[in-house]
N, C-alpha and C positions, 0 to 999 in steps of 0.2 A: 514954486512953479516946482514940478515934479521932474526926475530924471527921464530923458525917454528910455524907452526901455526896447530891444530886440528879441525878439524868442524868449520872452520870458524874462531877460534878465536884464538889470541896468546896464545901459550904454558904458565901454569900456570894463566891465567886470564880465569873468570867464566862470562859466562853474565846473568845481573842482574834480576832478577826475574822479571816475570809481573805477577800486581796487577789481582786479583781475578776478579775486577770489568771491567778489561778489559779484562779479556777474556772472562765475560759472554755478554760484548758487540760488540765483534766478529763477531759474525750471525749476529745478528741485521743491525751492517754495513754492512755486504756482499750484505743480502738482498738486502739492500735501493740500492748499487750501481747495482746490476743487476736489481733492478726495473729502473733506472736511463738510464742505458745504453739499457735496452729494450723498454724506451721511445722516446728513441732519433733516435735508429732503425727504429721505428713505424715513427717518425716525419721526418725523411728524405726520408722513402718510399713514402709519403703523399706527400713531394715536388714535385716530379714525377709523379705524378696525375695530369692531365688536368681538372681544376675546370670544373663543369657543369655551367648552367644560372644562379643559387640559389649559387654559389661560395664553395657550398660542393665540397669535395675531401673524394671518398668512402665515401658520406654521413654523412663526420663531415669538421667543418672548421680548419683551420690550424691559430694557433695563429701567430703573426708578431715572427719572430725572432730577438733576442735578439741583442742589440747593440754589438758590440766588439769595447771598449774604444781606444783597442793600435793601430785599423785598420786606417792607413792615405791614404789610395788611393783616388785619387782625392784632396787631401789637401797637402798646401804648409806650410814647417818649417817656423815660423817666429825666431828661437833662434839657433844655431849652437851647443852652449852647450859648448864653448869655450870662446868667445868674446861677446862685445853689437854692432857687428854692423849691424846698422841699427835700433841704439835703444839713445834715448838722455836723460839724468836727472842729476839731480843735482851733481856735483863731490863730491868725499867724502861721497857719499850715498848708488850708487850701484855698484856694481861688481860682479865676476863670483865665484862659488866656488862649487866643487864637481858635475859640472855637471851643476846647477842653476844660474839662476839669482836673486841675492840679494840685498835687501834693507833694510840695516840698521840704526836705531836712535841711537845715547846714548846722554845717559844723560850729558857727559862731551864737546859734542857737541852741544848738542839742550837743554843748563839750563837753565830752565824757560821760555823755549817757547813750544810749542802745533806744532809741523811739519805737513805740508798735503803738500807732493811732489810726484811725477810724472815720472815715464820714460816709455816714447812716443814713441812707436815706427814708424820711419817716410819711412819705404820702400812699406806701400801700401793705403788705404783707402779702405772701404766695408760698404756699408750699408745694402744686403741679404748675408748672410752668416753660416756657423756653425763655433765656435769654442771652442777648445777643451784644455785643457790643465791641471796641474795638480798642486796645490797652498799648502802653508804651512804659518803658523801664529806662532810666537813664543816672551815668555816677555811680550808681551803685546800691546795695539793698535790694528788697523784694518788697512787693506787693501782691493781694491776690484780690478776689470779690467773693465777700461773703454772702451766703442765702440761704433762707430758713432759720437763720441765725436772732439772737436777742442781743441787748444792750446789758451791761451790770458788772457786777464786780466778781472776780470766779473765785470758787469757794479754795479756802485757805487765805488768801489775801483780802488787805484792806483799801478803801477809797482814802486818795494823800498819800501814801507810800512809794515809795521807790525814786528814779529820776525817769525822766520825766514824773510828776505824782500821779499815783491811777486816779482813773474820771471816768465815772459809768456810766455816763452821756457819750461818752466813741469810744468804750472800750466792746469789744465784740466778742460772741461766745454761738460757735457755732460752725457748721462743714462752709469749706472755702475751696474755690478754683486759685492756685498757686501760679504764681508766675515771678520771676526772679531774675537779674542780673545777672550773667555770670563772673562774679566776684570770685570766683575758685571752681573749683571739678565737682566739688561738693553740689552748688548751689545750680550749678549748669542742669544737675537733675529733675530740678525743684519742676521748673514750668509745666503745666497740665495735671500734676498730682491733685489729689483732691486730700487735704490738710483739714484738721479737725480742731476750731482755733478754742483753748483758753479750758479747753475742758480735759485735758490729760492722755485724751484719744491719738494725738499727733499726727501721723504720716498714715490714713485708711487702705487706699488706692493709692500705691507708685506710680509712675507714670509708664506706661504699658502692661498694665493689670489690668483686670475683670477680677472684683474679690467678693466673695460673698463675708458677709459679718452678722451674727448672734450674739443675744444676750448674754454676756458674761462669760465671754468666749474670743480668744484672738481670733481676728480676724483671717479668713480661709482665700487664698489664693484658688483659685478654679478655671482662671487659661490668661494666655497673655496675647499682646494686643503686637508685639514687637521686642525689639530688643532697646532699652532704656535710652540708650545713650545714641543708638541709630536715629530714634523717633523723636530727638532733640535736633534734628538739621532741618527740623518745620518751624523751631525757632526763630525766630527774627529779632535777634538783638538788637538792641539802642533803636529798633525803628517798629513802624504799629503792625499789631497782630490781632486778630480776630478771633475773639473769643466766642463760644457758644457753652452755654449751660443747660442741658435737658434734664429735669425734674417731673418723676413720675410716680407716687405712690414710694417703695422701696429702691427703686430706682433711679441711679445718678450719673448722666452720663458729662465728661467733658471733652469738647471736640477744638483744637486749639489751630486755626489757619485750614480749616477742611481736614485733618489730619485727627481720627478718635484717640484720646491720649490716655484715661481716664475710665472705669468702670465699676461704680461702687453697687451690688444690692444686700441693702438694709432690712434682714427678714428680723430684727427683733421692732416689736410697734413702740416700743418706748424709748426708744433711741432720739438724742439729738439732732439724729439727721432726717427724721421722718416728722418734723412736724412744720407748721406754719411758720414765718417770721422774716424778718429784715433783710432788703439786700443792703450789701454796703462794699466801700471800697479802703484800700489797707496801701498805707507808706510805713514798710519798718525801715531800721536803718540809717544810716547818716555817712557821707552824705548821701541822700537819696532822690531823684525826682520822677513821678510816675504821674502819666497822663492819661486820660480816658476820654474816649467821644463815643456819637451813635450809639447811646445805652435805651434799647427795646426791649421791652417786657411783654409776654404775652402771658396773660392769667389763663391756665386751663379751673384752678380754683384756688 
């Protein structure tokens, strides 16, 4: 039988006292909430107004609608949350855990080595696209998302060499949206940057940079987004992060937790950054555990 209740509390149980600080803050919070509600109502009303030739609506400009990261209209899911259907990777490294793709390297499995291996999605290729996903890195090491990429053995390397032996099935070449666990001060600067994997180009657009690239030349810094270290405040170490990659022609954009991190304009039509290619997920270093979930792709072509 349920215990009798008095004023919403079980009999004999008193409510915890509310601190003076909380009580003092309530009017301010309520006022802020009313102000935000009023602004939203004004915005919704303005959206219904037809803009004039100058773009004004009732004498004002309206700002862009904020993105809803959970809105997947027009997107296709790359992961069913249960199996690795459509994906290929090194056995013993990649699994599904708690509705997420997990890649893990252990000291027992990779003693004395520095693994760098990929889970490759074979279900489609894309050149121009929007890609949304959640990523988390634990224990150390690094990760990233390959796109416009290929598989195979890089020039100057041989299949089967190295430890672990190189396997062309899950070795990827091409651009990557980087993401690292902060194992040191250098690694802390990597998350968000554009790195070109296994083709000697290395970091092309560092975090906080807008870079233009030409055939046969060193990439050129044309603008800055912000201080590299301060932008790191947007990275959630050891927790889930929302990553978005936008690719249109020669332009590639990396956005992490709503913060623009890196932009590349690659004006070399023969560049490996300007081709249609595969999407893949990386685990690098040992020990390292990487998680991916909510992988959604909107192909433009």
